[in-house]
N, C-alpha and C positions, 0 to 999 in steps of 0.2 A: 364475117362482119368487120373484123379488124383490117382485113386485106382491102376492103372497099374504102375504108378510111385512109389507108396508106396511099391508095391510088389517087385520092383527091387531095392529099396533103400538099401544101405549098409552104415556103418560108413565111409568107404573109399570114396564112391561116394559123401556123404555129405561133407566130407573134401575137395574134389576136387571142388565142387560147391562153398563152402565157400571161397576158395582161389581165384577162378575166380571172385566172387563178391567183395571180399576185394581189389583185384587188379584193378577192374573197378571203384569202388566207393570210395576206400580208406577205411581203417579199421574204422576210426571215423565216416565216412559217411554211414556205413552199420548198419542196424537195424536187429533184429531177424525177423522182417516181411519181409525184403528184402531177407534174407536167406531162409525163409519158402517158399516164392513165387518162388525163383530160383530153389530150390530143389524139389518143387512140393509136399511138405509134410507139415503137421501142425507144429506150433511152439512147441506144446506139444510133438510131435514125436522127434523133435530135442532135447528138454530138457530131454527126456528119455535117451539119449545117452551122452550128454555133459551138463555141468553146464550153458554154455552160449557161447557167441561169443568169449570171451577171451580164453576159453579153446580150441576152434577151432583154434584160432590164434597160441596158444602155440604148438598144435599138428602139424600145418603146418610149423611153424618155426623150430620146432625140426627135422622135416623130412629134411629140407634143411641143418641145422647145422650138423646133424648126418652124412649126406653124405659128407660134407666138412671135418669134423674131421676124418672120416674113411680114407680119403686120406692120412692123416699124419701118419697113422699106416700101410700103405701098404709097402711091402718090398722095392719098389723103392724109398720110402721116408725115410726109416730108415737105409739103408746100402749104402756104397760107398762114393764117394767124395760129399761134400756139394753142389757143383754146379750141379752135376747130380741129386741129391735129389731135389734140388730147381726146376730144369727143370721138373722132374717128378710131383712134387706138382703143378706146374703151368699148365702143360698139363691136369692133372686129375681134377684140380679145374675147368677148362674150360669145361671139359666133364661132370662133375657133374652139373655144372650150366645149361648146355643145357639139360641134362637128366631130371633135376628137375626144369625146367625153371619157371613155375608158383610159385613154393615154394620159390626158391631163389629170384625171383623178389619181392615177398612179404617180405622176409627177408631184402632185400636191401632198402625197402621203410619204414621200421619202424623208428619212430622218438623218442621214449622214453616217450610217453604219458601215458603208463600203466606199471604196474609191469612186465608184460610179455615182453613188448617192451624194457624195461630197461635191463631185463635179456638177451634178444637177442642181444642188443648192446654190453653188457659185453662179451658175448660168441664170437661175431664177433671180438672184440678187442683181445681176447685171441688167436683166429685163426691168426689174422694179426700179432700179436707179435711172434708167433711161426714161421711163414713164414719169418718175418723180421730177426729173430735170425739165420735162415738158410742162408739168404742172407748175413748177417754179417760174418758168418762162411766161406762162399764161398769167400768173399772178403779177409778175413784174410788168407785164403789158397793161395791167389794170383790168383784166377781164375776169379775174377770180377774186373772191372776197379776201380782203387783207386780214380779217379777224379770225380766219381759220388757218391754223398752222399747216404748212405744206406737207410735212412728213406725216402728220396725223391724217390729213385729207387723203394722202396716198394710201395709207394703211386701211382707212375706212373704205375707200373705193375698191381696193383689192379684196378686202374682207367680204364685201357685198358680191363681187364677181366670183371669188373662189368658193363661196358658200353654195353656188349653183350645183356643184358636183354632188352635194349632199342631198338635194331634193329633186333635181330635174330628172325625170324618167320618160324618155321619148316613147317607150312602148305603151305608156298609159294614156297617150294622146295629150291633148292640151296645147300649151303655148309652143309656137315655133321659135327657132333661134332668133329670128328677126323681131318677134314680139318681146322676147325676154331682153334682147339687146336694147330695144326702144325703151322698155321700162327702166332698165338700169341707167341709161343715159338721161332720161327725163328726171328720174329720182335724184341722181347724183348732181346733175348740173343745174337743176332748179335751186339747189341749196348752195352750190359753189359759185355760179356765175354772178357777176355784178350786173347792174342794169346796163352798163356800158358794154358788157360782153354778151348780153342776151340778143 
């Protein structure tokens, strides 16, 4: 049985298993033995492909971050009015979060205990700052309400988006990523847009 698992083992499947175990046990609570058992392969097989669990963590977090940062380079995020770009980024961030749910969940749970976690937190801050700058630009254009502090609005927006990892379960059926993204955009921007920006 173990041999069959080894025959079907790939670095991608190992990464998926590692992310599942990290999310269940926490990164600090996961040992190489836990990863070995969950993947159905020996620890030496894991070490053949990665230096250790921190490299697996970096690969997983990179996947989440790459998806989020790619959103900022999409045509909808780079052209047009700032408020429309902000809506695009909001919608696509929700979609990426759902498409890469285990990886983004792991990203949102890092606390800065390792060099990789500190790197991830810095990259998350960079993403947040870029979105906050877009929000500030939209406010300066008069498309967002002036009576809502930009930093507070950014935190509330990300709080709503990031909470999706706590309740969204695709295996239970229900809302698609597009449905959830539409709901987030409608809810957030109904309260943020001015009449001029609507």
